[in-house]
N, C-alpha and C positions, 0 to 999 in steps of 0.2 A: 399140201404135199410137196409141190415143187419148191416152195421156199425152204422147207425142211431139208430137201435133197441138196439144194444149193448151199445151205449153211454147212451141211456135212462135208460137201466137196471143198468149200472154202477152208474149213478146219484142217482137212487133209493136206491141202496145198501149204497152209501155214505150218503144219507139223514138219513137212519135208523141208521147208525153208529154214525152220529153226534148227533142224538136224544138220543141214549143210552149213549153217552159220556157226555151229558149235566150235569149241576150241579144238576138238579132234573127232574123227570118225573111228569106227571099229570094224568096218567091212572094207577089205583091201580093194575089191572090185569097184565098189561105190566110190571110194576115195580116189582111185585112179581115174575113173571116168569124170568125176567132178573136177579134178585138177586139169584134165584135158580140156574140158568144156570152159573152164574159167581162165585157162592159159597161165597156170601156176606150176611151180615145182611141187612134188609130192614128198613130204618128209614122213618117215615111218619109224616108229619105235617098236622093237620086237622083244618080248620077254620081260619088260620092266616098265614102270611108269616114269620114263624119263621126261624132263621138262620140255615137252614140245607142244606147240599150239599153232593153229592156223593164223595167218596174217595176210597182208596184201600180196605177198609174193609166194606163200607156201600154203598147201593144204596138208593138215596133219592127220596121221592115222596111227592108232595103237593096236598092236596085235599080240596074241599069246605066243609063248615061247615055242609052241609046237608048229607055228607057221613056217612053211618052206616054199621057195619059188626057184625051181631048177633053171628058169630062163636066164637068170643072171649069175653067171659063173663067178663073177667078182664078189658075190655075197659070201663066199667062203671066208673072206677076211673079217666078216662080222663075228666069227667064232661063236655062233649060237645065239647071241643076243646083243642088242645095242640099237644104234640109229643109222638109217641110210636115207639117201635122197635120190629120187629119179627125176631127170629133167624132162618135163613135158611142155617146154616153152621154146627152147632154142633148137633150130633145125639140125645144126651140126652134131648135137649130142642127144637128139630126141629119143626118148625111151630108154636111155642108158642110165646106169647107176653112176652118179657124179660125186657122191660123198659116202663114206663109210666110217663109222665110229663104234668100235667094240665097246661093250658095257663098261669095261674097266677104265675107259677114257671119258665116260659120259658124266662128267661133273657139270653142274649148271653153266659154268663159264664156257667150258669146252663145247657144249651143245649150242649155246647162244652164238658162238663164233661161226657155226655152220650157216646160220641165217644171214651172215654178212658177206659170205663168199661171193666173188664175181662169177659170171658164167665161165665154164671151162670143162675140161675132161676130169675124170676121177683123179688121175695123177696130178694134174695142175692144181685142182682145188685142195687136194690133200696136203700138198707141200705148202701152199699158201696158208692153209689152216695151221700147220705146224709152226710156221713163222709167227703167226698172230697169237698163238697160245704160249709162246716162250715167255717165261716169267720176267724177262728183262724188257719186254714190250718193244722189240725193234720196230722202227718206223718205215721200213722200206716198202711195205705193201699198203701203206695208208695214202695211196695216190691213185692215179689212173692205171687200170689194168689194160695195157695196150695190146691189141691183137698181133701186131707185127713182132712185139717182144715175146709174147707167148709162143708164137710160131718158131722163133729162133730157139727159145728154151726147149721146145719140143724136139726140134731137129738135133740140137747139140747134145741133149741128154741121151737121145737115141744113138747118136754117133759114138758117144762115150761107152754106152752099154755094148754096142756092137764090137768095139775094139777092146773092151774089158779094161779100160784105163781112163783116168780123168785127165783132162787137158783143156786149155783155153783155146777158143777159136771165135773171136769177136771182130767182125769187119767194122771198120771205123764208121761206116755209114749206118750201122744198126743202132748203136747206143754208146754210152760213155764207159760202162764197166760191166764186167761179167764175173760171177763166182761159180765155182764147181766143187763137187764133193762126191764121195762114194760111201755107201753104208757098210757096216760090218756084214760078213757073209751070212750070219745066222738070222739076220732080220728080214725074214721073208714076208711078213705081214706088211702091207703098204703103209699103215699108220705108224707102226714101230720104225719102219725104214725112214719115213719122213721126219720123225722126231730125231732120229739118229743123224740124218743129213744136217739138220739145223744145229745139233750139238757139235758136229764136226766143224761147221762154219764158226761156231762160238770159240773154238780153240785157235783160230787163225786171226790175228789182229787185223790184217788187211781185209780179209773176207768179212769179218764182223763189222768193220767200219762201214762197209757198203750196206750190210744188212741193217745196221742200227740207224743209218742216216735217212733223212727224208729225200725223196726224189720226185721228179715230175711224172715219170711213167715207170712201170715195172712189168716183168714177165717171169714166171717160174714153171718148171716142169721136172719130172723125174721118170726114169725108165729102168726096167729090170731086164737082165739078160739070163735069168734063171739061177744065177749065182749070187748076185748082189745088185743093189740099186745105185743109179748114178743121177745126180741132180744138177740143175743149172738155174741160176738166177741172173737176170740181166736188167740194167737200170739206165734210164736216160734223164738227164737233168735239164 
């Protein structure tokens, strides 16, 4: 009797292990706790079978379109369905949504780029994502994502948003170069605004030269003042 009970218990443990090792889970609470326990980001697909799977850095979860979570106000930019990521690893952004991708942007390539993003806030990671998915493959983010440069991009994009104008403000001690841009007023969605900022940089030969070039370190961020978004990129060679 005892041997039979032990065998059943062993099978139960094995089944749980197999479930947690699967490409994706289908229960948000289970997936959230598992990502916490294993120290990984939680990547969630809502309303479609987007190409997500668990890996060494992410726990994947697929949910029906009816799923809602009012705790994360930023999920409004998901526009009903798509993919988002919650950081359950880094203390600075712990429990926060750090990536959003509405369904219309969820091509296999665009989703795959979410897996490569460095740690950072939603605004930082979204702008870096927009740089990396540009069809001309600019090289400015294919290097070290430096905390001090990310902090500068954070401060300066916020300063631009507060003043409602774009301008440069790069102390020589910070880095070699800085690029700035603003979105069109109608681009309220963070993803659309990020794509717009990169498109703006593409129209400026000087800005695009810095975007397209390889560097040793980089930092990006973008902020909104309720009217439009302002972006900042900074590079060190």
